[in-house]
C-alpha positions in Angstrom: 17.7 27.2 45.9 17.8 29.5 42.9 16.6 32.8 41.8 15.3 33.5 38.4 15.2 37.2 37.2 13.0 37.8 34.1 13.6 40.8 31.9 11.1 43.7 32.5 8.3 44.4 30.1 5.8 42.4 27.9 6.8 39.2 26.1 8.3 40.0 22.6 5.5 40.5 20.0 2.9 41.0 22.8 0.2 43.8 22.4 0.8 46.8 24.8 -1.4 46.7 27.8 -2.7 50.3 27.6 -2.0 53.2 25.2 -3.2 56.8 25.1 -3.1 59.7 22.8 -3.8 63.3 23.5 -4.0 66.1 20.9 -5.0 69.8 20.6 -5.9 70.8 17.0 -7.1 74.3 16.0 -9.6 74.5 13.2 -9.5 70.9 11.9 -10.7 70.1 8.5 -13.6 67.7 7.8 -12.2 64.1 8.3 -9.0 65.2 10.0 -7.5 62.8 12.4 -7.3 64.5 15.9 -5.7 61.4 17.8 -4.8 58.0 16.8 -3.5 54.7 18.2 -2.1 51.9 15.9 -2.6 48.6 17.4 -2.1 44.8 16.4 -5.1 42.6 15.8 -7.0 41.8 19.0 -9.7 43.0 21.3 -9.7 46.4 23.1 -11.6 48.5 25.4 -11.6 51.9 23.8 -12.7 55.3 25.6 -12.4 58.9 24.2 -13.4 62.4 25.3 -13.0 65.8 24.0 -13.6 69.5 24.7 -13.2 72.9 23.0 -11.5 76.1 23.6 -10.9 79.2 21.7 -13.8 81.0 19.8 -16.4 78.2 19.0 -19.6 78.1 17.0 -22.5 75.7 16.8 -20.7 73.5 13.9 -18.2 72.7 16.6 -20.7 71.0 18.8 -20.7 67.0 18.6 -18.2 67.4 15.9 -15.7 64.4 16.9 -16.2 60.8 16.2 -14.4 57.7 17.1 -13.4 55.4 14.2 -11.4 52.2 13.5 -9.7 51.9 10.1 -11.8 54.3 9.3 -15.1 52.6 9.9 -17.1 54.4 12.6 -17.1 52.5 15.8 -20.9 52.1 16.0 -21.1 50.6 19.4 -20.6 53.9 20.8 -23.6 55.8 21.8 -24.6 58.1 18.6 -22.7 56.0 16.2 -19.3 56.9 17.6 -19.9 60.7 17.9 -18.9 62.2 21.1 -21.4 64.6 22.5 -19.5 67.8 22.8 -21.2 71.1 23.7 -20.4 73.9 21.4 -18.8 76.0 24.1 -15.5 76.5 25.3 -14.1 74.5 28.3 -17.3 72.3 28.3 -16.2 68.6 28.5 -17.7 66.0 26.2 -20.2 63.7 27.6 -17.9 60.8 27.1 -19.6 57.4 26.5 -18.7 54.4 28.4 -15.8 52.4 27.2 -16.7 49.9 24.4 -15.2 46.7 23.2 -13.6 46.9 19.7 -12.4 43.8 18.0 -9.8 44.1 15.1 -9.2 41.1 13.0 -6.0 42.6 11.6 -3.6 45.3 12.8 -5.2 48.6 12.5 -5.7 52.2 13.9 -8.3 53.3 16.3 -8.7 57.1 15.8 -10.8 60.3 16.7 -11.7 62.4 13.6 -13.4 65.8 13.2 -16.8 65.1 11.3 -17.1 68.4 9.6 -15.1 71.6 9.0 -14.5 73.2 12.4 -14.5 76.9 13.2 -11.0 78.3 12.3 -10.6 79.7 15.8 -11.7 76.6 17.7 -9.2 74.5 19.4 -10.2 70.7 19.8 -8.7 68.9 22.6 -9.0 65.1 22.3 -8.1 62.1 24.7 -8.2 58.6 23.4 -7.4 55.4 25.5 -7.1 51.9 24.4 -6.7 48.9 26.8 -5.8 45.5 25.6 -8.1 42.6 26.4 -5.6 40.9 28.8 -6.0 43.9 30.9 -9.7 43.9 31.4 -10.4 40.2 31.2 -13.5 39.5 33.1 -15.2 42.8 33.0 -17.9 41.5 30.6 -16.6 43.8 27.7 
């Protein structure tokens, strides 16, 4: 009778199971990366949401988009644009998580589409779940 103790953590070189990034950015420029996660090649479930604080204007509504190196993740509703009301403290209408397949290592990111109001604070959360974590969910 023997006992085998394996070291903790994933196998060397394995993709992380789940990653997340959060950021708060004041008055981001057009195309500014608000949150990003670098991942190896593979299949991922991606979810993102955002909200505003500070003094906001109409231009700040729906002004964030999910991309992958830097192609818009078009499988999101509205071509990757997160529907975010142009009012402080209103949460985005986050789309359901989507499947993203990367043929090579890359970056999944949330960016500002247009120049934001200087006093608007963008709060963004990005979550990426590796394929082995969601297996049979049909994604």
